N, C-alpha and C positions, 0 to 999 in steps of 0.2 A: 780051756782057753779062752779069754774074753777079747774082745775089743774095749780099751777102757780111753775115753775122752775126760781130759781134765783140763781146766782154765784157771788162770791165776792171774792177778794183777793187782794193783793198789797197793795196801799194805803187806798183801803176802809176799810180793815181791820188793819190799821197800827196805831191804839191807841185806848185807851178805849172809848173815845168820838165816834169815828169813828165806832167802833164796837156796841155803842150804838144805832146810828143811823140806822145800818142795822137792829136791833132788832125791834126797830120800825116801820120800815118798811114792815118787815115780820108779824109782830103783825098787821099791818092794814090790809094787805090781810086776815089772818086769821079770825079777826072780821068781815070782811065782809062774811064770810061763806067759803073762799076759800080754799082749801088744797094747802098747800107749801111744795116743796121740797128745801132745800138749800143746794149748796154745796160751800164748803170753802175751797179755795187753800190758801198757803203760804202768810203771812204778807208780807209787804215791806222789800225786801232786804234778806229774808230767802232762797229763792232759791239760791243766791248767796252764802250765807253762807253755806248752804249744799253741793253746788257743790265743794267749795273749800276742805270743810271736805271730801268729797269722794275723790279727788284728793290725800289728805293729807295721805290717807291710802295706796294708792299705785299709786304714779303718773304715773308710766310707762306701768302700765297695765289696759287696757281699756276692763271690762267685759261687759256682756251684761247689766246689770242692770246699770252701769256707764255711757255706751252709750246712753240708754235711759234717763237717769238722766241731760245728758249734751246735749242733742238734744232738743233744745226749739226754 
């Protein structure tokens, strides 16, 4: 038995079909008896949308949180 860490984001979770494929991959490892940690980041296009929202709150002030969000 192993500890498996998997990270998914962007287009790999960008549609219901892609999310299903990720779930099936995770299940295969679990079925083999492995422990699985899954990290999921934003779906395709969501990071850009969130940055635009953050800029819309106060486009002239760059807070520490906004700097972190905008640093990619």
